ZALUMMI-461747 format. One record per residue: chain; residue in three letters; x, y, z of N, C-alpha, C in turn. Coordinates in pm, 1 decimal. Layout:
BEGIN
r mol:A; type:Ala; nx:X; ny:Y; nz:Z; cax:X; cay:Y; caz:Z; cx:X; cy:Y; cz:Z
...
//
This chain:
BEGIN
r mol:A; type:Met; nx:1451.9; ny:2252.4; nz:-5407.6; cax:1473.4; cay:2251.8; caz:-5533.1; cx:1581.7; cy:2104.0; cz:-5532.5
r mol:A; type:Ser; nx:1693.2; ny:2146.3; nz:-5425.5; cax:1813.4; cay:2115.7; caz:-5433.8; cx:1792.5; cy:1931.2; cz:-5403.7
r mol:A; type:Ser; nx:1667.5; ny:1929.5; nz:-5317.2; cax:1623.1; cay:1768.3; caz:-5249.6; cx:1572.8; cy:1707.5; cz:-5400.4
r mol:A; type:Ile; nx:1505.3; ny:1768.2; nz:-5488.6; cax:1450.5; cay:1705.6; caz:-5585.2; cx:1547.0; cy:1696.4; cz:-5692.8
r mol:A; type:Phe; nx:1655.1; ny:1747.8; nz:-5736.5; cax:1776.8; cay:1723.2; caz:-5793.2; cx:1848.9; cy:1576.2; cz:-5702.8
r mol:A; type:Glu; nx:1880.9; ny:1608.5; nz:-5633.3; cax:1951.2; cay:1512.3; caz:-5555.0; cx:1880.4; cy:1364.1; cz:-5550.4
r mol:A; type:Ser; nx:1746.6; ny:1389.6; nz:-5544.7; cax:1655.3; cay:1260.7; caz:-5580.9; cx:1674.8; cy:1192.7; cz:-5698.2
r mol:A; type:Ile; nx:1666.3; ny:1287.0; nz:-5813.6; cax:1721.5; cay:1240.9; caz:-5949.4; cx:1817.3; cy:1188.4; cz:-5974.0
r mol:A; type:Lys; nx:1918.7; ny:1275.7; nz:-5900.1; cax:2108.1; cay:1208.3; caz:-5923.0; cx:2105.0; cy:1096.6; cz:-5905.3
r mol:A; type:Gln; nx:2038.2; ny:1077.5; nz:-5755.4; cax:2070.4; cay:914.8; caz:-5708.3; cx:2012.3; cy:839.6; cz:-5788.9
r mol:A; type:Gly; nx:1893.8; ny:833.9; nz:-5852.7; cax:1785.5; cay:768.3; caz:-5923.8; cx:1893.4; cy:711.8; cz:-6054.2
r mol:A; type:Leu; nx:1936.1; ny:811.9; nz:-6091.4; cax:2010.7; cay:803.2; caz:-6216.8; cx:2119.5; cy:720.1; cz:-6203.7
r mol:A; type:Thr; nx:2201.6; ny:768.2; nz:-6086.9; cax:2310.6; cay:679.5; caz:-6064.3; cx:2300.1; cy:559.6; cz:-6030.5
r mol:A; type:Glu; nx:2184.0; ny:518.5; nz:-5971.8; cax:2132.6; cay:392.7; caz:-5968.2; cx:2097.3; cy:288.4; cz:-6068.2
r mol:A; type:Ala; nx:2046.8; ny:371.0; nz:-6169.1; cax:2023.1; cay:315.7; caz:-6315.9; cx:2141.8; cy:283.2; cz:-6367.0
r mol:A; type:Val; nx:2252.5; ny:420.2; nz:-6375.5; cax:2366.2; cay:343.8; caz:-6442.7; cx:2450.1; cy:211.2; cz:-6347.8
r mol:A; type:Asp; nx:2457.8; ny:246.9; nz:-6241.5; cax:2470.8; cay:127.0; caz:-6174.3; cx:2438.3; cy:-31.3; cz:-6202.3
r mol:A; type:Phe; nx:2305.0; ny:5.3; nz:-6233.8; cax:2257.8; cay:-160.8; caz:-6224.5; cx:2271.8; cy:-188.4; cz:-6395.0
r mol:A; type:Ser; nx:2278.9; ny:-81.2; nz:-6492.4; cax:2324.1; cay:-141.1; caz:-6659.2; cx:2398.5; cy:-179.3; cz:-6641.4
r mol:A; type:Glu; nx:2522.6; ny:-129.6; nz:-6570.7; cax:2676.4; cay:-210.4; caz:-6568.6; cx:2691.1; cy:-304.3; cz:-6474.4
r mol:A; type:Gly; nx:2588.0; ny:-365.3; nz:-6451.1; cax:2614.9; cay:-478.0; caz:-6384.4; cx:2638.8; cy:-473.6; cz:-6223.9
r mol:A; type:Asn; nx:2648.4; ny:-381.6; nz:-6168.7; cax:2683.0; cay:-353.0; caz:-6015.7; cx:2554.8; cy:-310.6; cz:-5966.1
r mol:A; type:Ile; nx:2466.0; ny:-452.5; nz:-5935.6; cax:2360.3; cay:-410.0; caz:-5863.8; cx:2386.8; cy:-399.5; cz:-5714.3
r mol:A; type:Lys; nx:2305.2; ny:-355.1; nz:-5652.6; cax:2319.7; cay:-289.7; caz:-5472.7; cx:2204.5; cy:-370.1; cz:-5442.7
r mol:A; type:Gln; nx:2100.5; ny:-258.2; nz:-5428.4; cax:1978.2; cay:-325.6; caz:-5360.9; cx:1883.6; cy:-283.8; cz:-5447.4
r mol:A; type:Ala; nx:1874.6; ny:-351.4; nz:-5578.6; cax:1768.2; cay:-318.9; caz:-5708.8; cx:1690.9; cy:-407.5; cz:-5679.9
r mol:A; type:Thr; nx:1566.8; ny:-419.6; nz:-5694.2; cax:1482.9; cay:-514.1; caz:-5694.2; cx:1435.6; cy:-555.0; cz:-5840.4
r mol:A; type:Val; nx:1417.2; ny:-631.5; nz:-5865.8; cax:1364.2; cay:-685.2; caz:-6007.1; cx:1296.9; cy:-765.9; cz:-6057.2
r mol:A; type:His; nx:1195.2; ny:-760.2; nz:-6080.9; cax:1056.7; cay:-832.7; caz:-6126.9; cx:1074.2; cy:-890.5; cz:-6275.9
r mol:A; type:Lys; nx:1078.3; ny:-1025.2; nz:-6246.9; cax:1066.7; cay:-1090.9; caz:-6399.5; cx:967.1; cy:-1194.3; cz:-6388.9
r mol:A; type:Phe; nx:889.9; ny:-1162.3; nz:-6526.5; cax:765.1; cay:-1242.6; caz:-6519.4; cx:800.2; cy:-1344.0; cz:-6623.4
r mol:A; type:Asp; nx:759.4; ny:-1453.6; nz:-6603.6; cax:770.9; cay:-1543.5; caz:-6730.5; cx:679.7; cy:-1563.1; cz:-6858.8
r mol:A; type:Pro; nx:727.0; ny:-1561.4; nz:-6971.4; cax:636.9; cay:-1556.1; caz:-7081.3; cx:495.6; cy:-1588.2; cz:-7042.7
r mol:A; type:Val; nx:405.3; ny:-1547.2; nz:-7123.5; cax:267.2; cay:-1582.9; caz:-7078.8; cx:213.2; cy:-1601.0; cz:-7266.7
r mol:A; type:Asp; nx:125.4; ny:-1742.6; nz:-7246.6; cax:80.9; cay:-1794.9; caz:-7364.6; cx:-33.6; cy:-1714.6; cz:-7372.9
r mol:A; type:Val; nx:-99.1; ny:-1609.2; nz:-7437.6; cax:-252.0; cay:-1513.6; caz:-7409.0; cx:-315.5; cy:-1584.7; cz:-7478.8
r mol:A; type:Lys; nx:-305.0; ny:-1655.6; nz:-7591.7; cax:-412.6; cay:-1755.4; caz:-7660.8; cx:-478.6; cy:-1866.8; cz:-7534.4
r mol:A; type:Ala; nx:-400.4; ny:-1920.1; nz:-7483.3; cax:-427.1; cay:-2029.6; caz:-7368.2; cx:-497.0; cy:-1944.9; cz:-7270.5
r mol:A; type:Ile; nx:-463.7; ny:-1820.7; nz:-7221.0; cax:-519.4; cay:-1753.6; caz:-7103.9; cx:-673.9; cy:-1695.1; cz:-7166.6
r mol:A; type:Arg; nx:-667.9; ny:-1639.3; nz:-7301.0; cax:-799.0; cay:-1633.3; caz:-7350.1; cx:-907.7; cy:-1754.1; cz:-7366.0
r mol:A; type:Ser; nx:-843.3; ny:-1845.3; nz:-7413.2; cax:-941.7; cay:-1982.9; caz:-7411.5; cx:-966.5; cy:-2034.5; cz:-7291.3
r mol:A; type:Asn; nx:-884.0; ny:-2011.6; nz:-7159.8; cax:-920.8; cay:-2030.0; caz:-7058.2; cx:-1020.8; cy:-1950.7; cz:-7001.2
r mol:A; type:Val; nx:-1052.5; ny:-1854.0; nz:-7057.2; cax:-1152.0; cay:-1760.9; caz:-7021.7; cx:-1309.4; cy:-1772.9; cz:-7053.9
r mol:A; type:His; nx:-1272.0; ny:-1864.2; nz:-7169.6; cax:-1378.0; cay:-1895.5; caz:-7251.1; cx:-1435.7; cy:-1758.3; cz:-7336.6
r mol:A; type:Met; nx:-1350.3; ny:-1693.7; nz:-7417.3; cax:-1377.3; cay:-1528.1; caz:-7499.9; cx:-1322.7; cy:-1525.7; cz:-7604.8
r mol:A; type:Thr; nx:-1420.8; ny:-1487.0; nz:-7674.4; cax:-1365.3; cay:-1457.7; caz:-7831.3; cx:-1243.1; cy:-1361.6; cz:-7825.3
r mol:A; type:Gln; nx:-1184.5; ny:-1332.3; nz:-7913.5; cax:-1068.7; cay:-1167.5; caz:-7879.4; cx:-1159.1; cy:-1062.1; cz:-7886.1
r mol:A; type:Thr; nx:-1254.9; ny:-1028.9; nz:-7915.2; cax:-1309.5; cay:-932.0; caz:-7932.2; cx:-1383.8; cy:-898.9; cz:-7768.0
r mol:A; type:Glu; nx:-1448.6; ny:-984.5; nz:-7701.9; cax:-1466.5; cay:-994.4; caz:-7563.1; cx:-1353.2; cy:-993.4; cz:-7485.1
r mol:A; type:Phe; nx:-1228.1; ny:-1070.1; nz:-7509.1; cax:-1133.4; cay:-1065.0; caz:-7426.8; cx:-1067.4; cy:-894.3; cz:-7429.4
r mol:A; type:Ala; nx:-1061.8; ny:-857.2; nz:-7537.3; cax:-1001.8; cay:-698.3; caz:-7581.8; cx:-1063.5; cy:-611.8; cz:-7485.1
r mol:A; type:Ser; nx:-1206.2; ny:-591.0; nz:-7531.4; cax:-1279.5; cay:-518.3; caz:-7469.9; cx:-1304.9; cy:-538.0; cz:-7327.6
r mol:A; type:Asn; nx:-1330.7; ny:-677.4; nz:-7263.7; cax:-1339.2; cay:-665.2; caz:-7100.1; cx:-1207.0; cy:-621.2; cz:-7036.4
r mol:A; type:Phe; nx:-1073.5; ny:-643.4; nz:-7106.6; cax:-940.4; cay:-631.6; caz:-7078.4; cx:-905.1; cy:-503.5; cz:-7030.5
r mol:A; type:Gly; nx:-949.6; ny:-414.6; nz:-7186.9; cax:-925.1; cay:-301.8; caz:-7209.2; cx:-792.0; cy:-314.4; cz:-7278.6
r mol:A; type:Ile; nx:-754.5; ny:-403.9; nz:-7384.0; cax:-670.2; cay:-417.7; caz:-7486.2; cx:-719.3; cy:-399.9; cz:-7610.1
r mol:A; type:Ser; nx:-662.0; ny:-334.5; nz:-7704.6; cax:-652.8; cay:-302.6; caz:-7833.6; cx:-702.5; cy:-445.9; cz:-7892.4
r mol:A; type:Leu; nx:-751.9; ny:-456.4; nz:-7986.6; cax:-798.8; cay:-576.7; caz:-8050.7; cx:-656.4; cy:-619.5; cz:-8127.5
r mol:A; type:Gly; nx:-612.4; ny:-563.2; nz:-8226.8; cax:-483.8; cay:-547.6; caz:-8295.1; cx:-422.2; cy:-580.2; cz:-8235.1
r mol:A; type:Thr; nx:-377.2; ny:-522.3; nz:-8089.3; cax:-217.8; cay:-550.0; caz:-8003.9; cx:-279.5; cy:-690.9; cz:-7964.7
r mol:A; type:Leu; nx:-402.7; ny:-766.5; nz:-7914.5; cax:-445.3; cay:-858.0; caz:-7877.9; cx:-357.3; cy:-989.6; cz:-7980.6
r mol:A; type:Arg; nx:-430.8; ny:-954.2; nz:-8135.1; cax:-403.3; cay:-1031.1; caz:-8217.0; cx:-236.1; cy:-1071.6; cz:-8237.0
r mol:A; type:His; nx:-190.5; ny:-962.8; nz:-8207.7; cax:-43.0; cay:-955.9; caz:-8237.5; cx:54.3; cy:-1018.3; cz:-8121.4
r mol:A; type:Trp; nx:-32.6; ny:-1021.5; nz:-8020.6; cax:39.4; cay:-1114.5; caz:-7872.1; cx:10.3; cy:-1257.1; cz:-7945.9
r mol:A; type:Glu; nx:-105.1; ny:-1274.3; nz:-7984.4; cax:-158.3; cay:-1455.1; caz:-7990.8; cx:-42.3; cy:-1514.7; cz:-8124.6
r mol:A; type:Arg; nx:-2.3; ny:-1432.9; nz:-8222.4; cax:42.4; cay:-1468.8; caz:-8279.7; cx:225.1; cy:-1468.2; cz:-8333.8
r mol:A; type:Gly; nx:247.8; ny:-1390.7; nz:-8193.9; cax:361.6; cay:-1410.3; caz:-8161.5; cx:464.8; cy:-1292.7; cz:-8234.7
r mol:A; type:Asp; nx:384.4; ny:-1201.4; nz:-8283.6; cax:452.7; cay:-1112.7; caz:-8335.7; cx:521.5; cy:-1013.2; cz:-8228.4
r mol:A; type:Arg; nx:451.7; ny:-980.8; nz:-8110.1; cax:455.8; cay:-892.2; caz:-8021.4; cx:450.6; cy:-970.2; cz:-7861.8
r mol:A; type:Thr; nx:513.9; ny:-897.7; nz:-7798.4; cax:503.2; cay:-989.2; caz:-7672.7; cx:425.1; cy:-881.8; cz:-7563.1
r mol:A; type:Pro; nx:356.5; ny:-906.2; nz:-7489.5; cax:308.5; cay:-817.7; caz:-7373.7; cx:426.6; cy:-757.4; cz:-7298.3
r mol:A; type:Arg; nx:389.1; ny:-659.1; nz:-7227.1; cax:531.1; cay:-587.3; caz:-7147.9; cx:414.1; cy:-486.1; cz:-7057.1
r mol:A; type:Gly; nx:548.2; ny:-483.8; nz:-6934.4; cax:444.6; cay:-370.4; caz:-6833.2; cx:309.9; cy:-425.2; cz:-6780.0
r mol:A; type:Pro; nx:244.2; ny:-342.0; nz:-6742.8; cax:113.7; cay:-345.7; caz:-6663.1; cx:29.1; cy:-487.3; cz:-6765.8
r mol:A; type:Ala; nx:51.2; ny:-451.9; nz:-6889.2; cax:-31.4; cay:-607.5; caz:-6970.1; cx:22.1; cy:-713.5; cz:-6925.0
r mol:A; type:Leu; nx:149.5; ny:-746.6; nz:-6902.5; cax:216.1; cay:-865.1; caz:-6876.9; cx:176.8; cy:-894.0; cz:-6738.4
r mol:A; type:Val; nx:175.5; ny:-805.4; nz:-6646.3; cax:140.8; cay:-842.0; caz:-6508.3; cx:-4.1; cy:-869.0; cz:-6520.6
r mol:A; type:Leu; nx:-118.3; ny:-812.8; nz:-6586.1; cax:-276.0; cay:-846.4; caz:-6604.3; cx:-233.6; cy:-952.5; cz:-6650.1
r mol:A; type:Leu; nx:-214.2; ny:-1010.3; nz:-6770.1; cax:-218.4; cay:-1144.9; caz:-6828.6; cx:-141.6; cy:-1272.1; cz:-6744.9
r mol:A; type:Thr; nx:-46.3; ny:-1214.5; nz:-6631.0; cax:18.9; cay:-1336.9; caz:-6535.5; cx:-130.9; cy:-1355.1; cz:-6421.2
r mol:A; type:Val; nx:-141.7; ny:-1237.7; nz:-6395.6; cax:-275.1; cay:-1285.8; caz:-6323.1; cx:-354.6; cy:-1348.7; cz:-6327.3
r mol:A; type:Leu; nx:-425.5; ny:-1307.9; nz:-6485.7; cax:-532.5; cay:-1391.9; caz:-6524.3; cx:-507.5; cy:-1520.7; cz:-6552.1
r mol:A; type:Ser; nx:-368.9; ny:-1560.9; nz:-6598.8; cax:-325.5; cay:-1709.6; caz:-6593.1; cx:-339.1; cy:-1762.6; cz:-6460.6
r mol:A; type:Lys; nx:-302.4; ny:-1713.5; nz:-6375.1; cax:-321.3; cay:-1766.9; caz:-6220.1; cx:-456.2; cy:-1796.6; cz:-6186.8
r mol:A; type:Asn; nx:-498.9; ny:-1659.1; nz:-6186.5; cax:-664.1; cay:-1641.5; caz:-6108.6; cx:-722.3; cy:-1592.4; cz:-6184.3
r mol:A; type:Pro; nx:-784.3; ny:-1626.7; nz:-6289.0; cax:-893.9; cay:-1578.4; caz:-6376.5; cx:-1025.6; cy:-1492.2; cz:-6318.7
r mol:A; type:Ser; nx:-1076.0; ny:-1593.8; nz:-6221.1; cax:-1227.5; cay:-1576.7; caz:-6144.7; cx:-1186.7; cy:-1392.5; cz:-6059.4
r mol:A; type:Ala; nx:-1065.6; ny:-1386.0; nz:-5999.9; cax:-1034.1; cay:-1307.4; caz:-5901.1; cx:-1061.2; cy:-1136.9; cz:-6008.9
r mol:A; type:Val; nx:-957.4; ny:-1160.0; nz:-6117.6; cax:-958.8; cay:-1075.4; caz:-6223.8; cx:-1119.9; cy:-1029.2; cz:-6256.5
r mol:A; type:Ile; nx:-1171.6; ny:-1098.9; nz:-6299.7; cax:-1293.7; cay:-1099.6; caz:-6386.2; cx:-1419.0; cy:-1014.4; cz:-6249.2
r mol:A; type:Arg; nx:-1386.8; ny:-1082.7; nz:-6129.9; cax:-1498.3; cay:-1023.1; caz:-6042.7; cx:-1466.5; cy:-858.8; cz:-5997.2
r mol:A; type:Ala; nx:-1296.6; ny:-894.7; nz:-6010.2; cax:-1275.8; cay:-719.3; caz:-5986.5; cx:-1321.5; cy:-607.1; cz:-6064.5
r mol:A; type:Leu; nx:-1306.7; ny:-667.8; nz:-6194.7; cax:-1362.0; cay:-540.5; caz:-6316.3; cx:-1499.0; cy:-554.3; cz:-6360.2
r mol:A; type:Ala; nx:-1587.3; ny:-672.3; nz:-6268.4; cax:-1722.4; cay:-686.6; caz:-6293.8; cx:-1806.1; cy:-539.3; cz:-6219.1
//
């Protein structure tokens, strides 16, 4: 049990250090903003088709396209890959 505690403690210490600007060996991945409507248009899909094919709720997709919200996390990664290589994503999900 103590090794689990030590691992959690180390992670928390690193998170606090990072939040205070004391970056040691943290790897931070930053993605550029994506134009969701342009990505959808590029794959020639309606909002309904796009949402259904990529597991996104239609409401969320509409918010992204209007700019009310921005994609984050795995959705941002998916959209980034779709913007760079849509055929690879479409093939992978077929």
